[in-house]
RONU-256532 format. One line per 8 residues: their letters; for each residue x, y negated, z of C-alpha. Coordinates in steps of 0.05 Angstrom, whole numbers, padded with zeros to 5 digits. Layout:
<pts>
a	X:Y:Z  ...
</pts>
This chain:
<pts>
matnyrcr	-00641:-00036:-00332  -00618:00026:-00293  -00592:00052:-00227  -00550:00114:-00214  -00537:00125:-00288  -00499:00190:-00300  -00468:00224:-00360  -00412:00275:-00369
qgevdiia	-00359:00220:-00369  -00379:00187:-00303  -00432:00146:-00268  -00452:00074:-00257  -00489:00052:-00194  -00526:-00007:-00225  -00535:-00031:-00296  -00564:-00100:-00301
regevivf	-00570:-00157:-00351  -00549:-00229:-00339  -00571:-00268:-00400  -00541:-00233:-00460  -00488:-00197:-00418  -00497:-00125:-00395  -00467:-00117:-00325  -00442:-00050:-00299
vevktrrd	-00437:-00052:-00223  -00400:-00005:-00176  -00423:-00009:-00103  -00374:00011:-00048  -00395:00015:00024  -00355:00019:00089  -00380:00027:00160  -00325:-00015:00192
yagaapae	-00268:-00062:00176  -00212:-00013:00190  -00169:00004:00131  -00176:-00021:00060  -00231:-00064:00033  -00286:-00025:-00003  -00268:-00055:-00071  -00197:-00026:-00065
avdvrkqa	-00228:00043:-00074  -00244:00025:-00146  -00176:00044:-00172  -00154:00051:-00245  -00179:00122:-00249  -00248:00103:-00222  -00250:00043:-00269  -00237:00088:-00328
rivaaaqc	-00295:00134:-00308  -00342:00074:-00301  -00320:00047:-00369  -00331:00115:-00401  -00401:00120:-00371  -00416:00049:-00394  -00396:00069:-00465  -00444:00128:-00461
ylaegefg	-00500:00083:-00437  -00488:00033:-00493  -00485:00088:-00546  -00550:00119:-00521  -00585:00052:-00523  -00557:00033:-00591  -00542:-00037:-00566  -00491:-00052:-00621
evdcrfdv	-00442:-00108:-00606  -00457:-00135:-00537  -00417:-00170:-00483  -00405:-00129:-00420  -00378:-00143:-00351  -00355:-00097:-00295  -00371:-00120:-00225  -00358:-00089:-00157
vevwwqpn	-00402:-00101:-00096  -00372:-00090:-00027  -00420:-00072:00030  -00397:-00069:00102  -00443:-00042:00156  -00427:-00084:00217  -00434:-00057:00289  -00494:-00103:00302
arlrirlh	-00531:-00067:00245  -00522:-00127:00198  -00495:-00122:00129  -00438:-00162:00098  -00441:-00162:00022  -00391:-00190:-00027  -00396:-00191:-00102  -00333:-00188:-00144
raafdaqe	-00354:-00213:-00213  -00312:-00187:-00271  -00272:-00144:-00222  -00239:-00107:-00279  -00239:-00102:-00355  -00252:-00043:-00402  -00184:-00015:-00422  -00177:-00009:-00497
</pts>
């Protein structure tokens, strides 16, 4: 549906559809395993910006009532130049 969607309220890395559900995906990348997991960088403040951007996207597209989900994808660049990828489905909910 879209990649790197931006509006005044925030941005969403990937917007996809799974069946009738619109999925808003945040992608977080780290170069090594030191420190926190990439998904931990998607704190409450970042979640709020993603939700606000999702609301803009939905309003622009005039989707009406539609189910949405917010996922986070973690990407680690490993020293041997391989990637490790982990999907966190329904990582957080839109705060009302």
